[in-house]
Structures are given as structure tokens and as C-alpha cells.
C-alpha positions, 0 to 999 in steps of 0.5 A: 500500499505504501508503494502505491502511495509513493507511486501516486506522489511521484506522478503528481510531482511529474505533473507539476514539473511539466507546469514549471517547465512550460512556465519557463519556456513561456518566459523565453518565448515572451523574450523572443516575441519582444525582440521581434517587436523591437525589430519591427519598430526599427525603421532601418530594418529591411523586409526580406523579399524572399518571404511572404511575412514582411514588415510594412512602413509602419513597422508591422509585420504582415502577410503579403500576397504574390502581388505584394498586397496584405492578405487580410483574410489569411490565418495560419502559419507563415515564415520570415527570416526569423522563423515561423509565425502565427498569422491571424487576419494577415498580421502576426498574433503574438498572443496565440499559443497552441498548435498550428500547421504548415507544409511541414506538419503540425507545431506548437507555438508560444506567443505566436512563434514556434516554440522549439523547447516545448515538450508535452502535450497539445491539442488541435482539431484532430485530437491531442498529440505528444510534442517533442521540440515543438513538433508532433513526435510520431515515434512516441508510444506509451503513457505520458503526463499531460495537462489532463493527467496521464494518457496513452499514446499511439504514434504520437496521438492520444489513442482514444480507441485503446482501453486496457492496461499500459505501463509508465515509469511508475508501474502499470495502470488501467487506461479507458479510451486513452486516459488513465481511469482512476475510477477502474476496479477489477481485473485487466490484462497485460502481457504478463497475465491478469491482474486485480486493479483498484482505482486504476492501479494494480493492487499488489495486496489483493487476495480473493475472488475476482471476474474477468470475461473468462470466469471467476478466479482466485487471486493472490498478490494482486494476480491469478493464483494458478496453483490454487486448488481448493474450496473457497467460500466467498464473503456472500456465502457462495462456495466455490470449487477452485481448480488451477485458480478457476473458480466454479460454483460448487453444485450438489451431485445431480441425477443424470441419465437413468435413475431408479429412485426410492419408489422403485420406479425408473426415471430419466434425467437430462444433463441438467439433472432435469426430468426429461421424456426420453426418446426411444425405439422398439425393434424386432427382426423386421428392422434387420441388422441394426448398426448399433454403433451408429444409433449410439453415436447420434445421441437421439436414442436413449433406450430400446425395447427388443422383441424377443419372440412370440407366443409359447416357449419354442425356440422356433418362436424366438425372434431371430435377431433378439440375442443380437440386439440385446448383445449389441445394446449391452456392447454400446451402452444403450439401456433396453427392455424387451417384449413378447407378442402374446397369442395366449388363449389358455392358462397353459399358453400364458404360463409357456409364454412367461417361460419363453420370456424368462428363458430369453432374458436369463442373465440379462438386465432389461432395465427398461422393463419386460412387457406382454404385448396383448393385441389381436391379429387380424388376417386378410379375410377380416377374421381375428386370431382371437375369434378363431380360437374361440375368444371374443376379446370384447365379450365379458368372458373374453375380457376376463380371460385375457386379463387373467392370462395377462396377470399370469405373465406379469406375476411370473416376471415380478416374482423373478425380480423384473419390472413387468409391464403390458403393452396395448393400444388405446382400444384394449386399454378402455374396452378389453382388459381390466386395467385396475386389476393389472399392475406394472408398467404400462406402455401405450400405442397411440398414433396420429395427432396426439400432442401427448400421451391420451392416457395419463398413467402410462409409463411409455408411449409408442407415438408413431410407427413411421419413424427413421433412425440412423443405423436402422436399415428399415424404412420405418421404426416405432418410436416411443417416449419414456414419460417418467410417470 
């Protein structure tokens, strides 16, 4: 802190010295002007016809045109045998002090003549400039103390485009639009790194948290402490995790991806820890040999439901690609569930279908659930599978039987520790199965113009049969949403 106070005092002393220098130079220029006036009053001094600035008969210096007339409209610089002078309406203006221009450039004049001793700052219509030996010093780059305080110079000009750090003999400072900004407090960057500034100067005593355009940092001794690896509690109570000096707000561990909650149900959370409806697909041998690496790489498909077969527990009724699809999902890391298309019209067949499912998934983890697909098959002649086997799904008897057969399968799966569920369409949900008697996950097929799943208590919604997924060779694939219900 004491060093900073000393720096400020030195800069103030520099400013006062510049004022004294200009005062001394002013006295010298007054003397030169008096000599010039005295010369003009000596009657035997002859005008030098080589110059446009000449004495008249009364001993007054005027600016003459080429036809030897006083140019009372001329204002600017002119030369005589004694040097360059400032002319106002055709006559030397001994009171003029400031910048003026001739064919050789811009100059600083004191009492009407070029002040060759002037060192400092001056202003013309284009801006403020660094003057050395009476003229603009275009070679000067850096800070300089002017009558307006310290400024930043580029090619001799006060660079009003520049904002950032700059150095003088007293240290590093913060510049705003070319001027020392004594109000600036915050981080700033120079070629050596990032620093904490207070009142326009580096605060070498600063310890703590500060922010720049890249984020928040831990500072020590006024600069970023890249060795800091810790937890930092800010004065406002915010806890930060600091890695190599960079500080981020410490967040509680968030849930992402697939999570089994305390209620035993499976939920999907996005990368921000928010519940999100996950997109998936259900596939069978109809989709062909799926390139699961491509499916995984797109990031679109968060899960898959794989058909493992249909009907009784007979290997001839296994889906020919079920094993491959399950193996591939496990290999690439896509969570999956499975389903079996049901043909059961008796208790024995229902038990056989349960065995079929258990055989195919033994030793695996179909975490998205194991489903029984209950729907009627309609043949080309208009008849249905159930009706052809003595079961009317809309009759009281048929509804009871299908509900009971479904219970057999679901109970067998639940007893083995699997998440059991049923797949059905809206019609079967409303008009066939006694849903109040069936527990487990509900997977609903409802295609069309639905904006959301039409039945609220479903876990999964098959919203279209006309999807398309990269890596799936078939033209169409069923698409599903995991609803987190």
C-alpha cells in the first residue's frame, strides 16, 4: 500500500514539473517575441522579399500576397527570416499559443512563434498529441503525463480507441479510451497475465475472488493464483470449487441419465438434472441388422425395447435377431427392455409365454422393463386370431380371460425380480383389459395427432410407427417416449 502511495505522489510531482517547464519556456518565448517586436519598430530594418511575412512602412509584420498586398483574410502559419509565426487576419498574432500547421506538419507555438523547447502535450482539431522539440513526435508510443493527467499515446496521438493496461515509470495502470482511469476497479490483462486493479492501479495486496470475461478466479498478491486447488467460501456465502485458480460454483451432485428412485421406478434425467421424456425405439427382426454403433453415436436414442419372440416357449418362436440386439445394446451402452407378442388363449399358453420370456432374458438386465404385447391379429379375410380360437375379446368372458392370462405372465416376471409391464393400444386399454386389476408398467400405442399421451398413467408411449433412425436399415421403425410417470 505504501508503494502505491509513493507512486501516486511521484506521478503528481511529474505533473507539477511539466507545469514549471512550460512556465520557463513561456518566459523565453515572451523574450523572443519582444525582440521581434523591437526589430519591427526599427525603421532601418529591411524586409526580406524572399518571404511572404514582411514589415510594412509602419514597422508591422504582415502576410503579403504574390502581388505584394496584405492578405487580411489569411490565418495560419507563415515564415520570415526569423522563423515561423502565427498569422491572424494577415498580421502576426503574438498572443497565440497552441498548435498550428504548415507544409511541414503540425507545430506548437508560444506567443505566436514555434516553441522549439516545448515538450509535452497539445491539442488540435484532430485530437491531442505528444509534442517534442515543438512538433508532433510520431515515434512516441506509451504513457505520458499531460495537462489532463496521464494518457496513452499511439504514434504520437492520444489513442482514444485504446482501453486496457499500460505502463509508465511508476508501474502498470488501467486506461479507458486513452486516459488513465482512476475509477476502474476489477481485473485487467497485460502481457504478463491477469491482474486486479483498484482505482486504476494494480492492487498488489489483493487476495480473494475476482471475475474477468472468462469466469471467476482466485487471486493472490494481485494476480491469478494458478496453483490454487481448493474449495473457496466467498464473503456472500457462495461456495466455489477451485481448480488451477479457476473458480466455479460448487453444485450438489445431480442425477443424470437413468435413475431408480426410492419408489422403485425408473426415471430419466437430462444433463442438467431435470426430468426429461427420453426418446427410444422398439425393434424386431423386421428392422434388419441394426448398426448399433451408429444409433449410439447420434445421441438421439436413449433406450430400446427389443422383441424377443412370440407365443409359446419354443425356440422356433424366438425373434431371430433378439440375442444380437440385446448383445449389441449391452456392448454400446444403450439401456433396453424386451417384449413378447402374446398368442395365449389358455392358462397353459400364458404360463408357456412367461417361460419364453424368462428363458430369453436369463442372465441379462432389461432395465426398461419386460412387456407382454396383448393385441389381436387381424387376417386378410377380416377374421381375428382370438375369434378364430374361441375368444371374443369384447365379451365379458373374453375380457376376463385375457386379463387373467396377462396376470399370469406379469406375476411370473415380478416374482423373478423384473419390472413387468403390458403393451396395448387405446382400444384394449379402454374396452378389453380390466386395467384396474393389472399392475406394472403400462406401454401405450397411440399414433396420430396426439400432442401428448392420451392416457395419463402410462410409463411409455409409442407415438408413431413411422419413425426413422440412423443405423436402422428398415424404412420405418416404431418410436417411443419414456414418460417418467
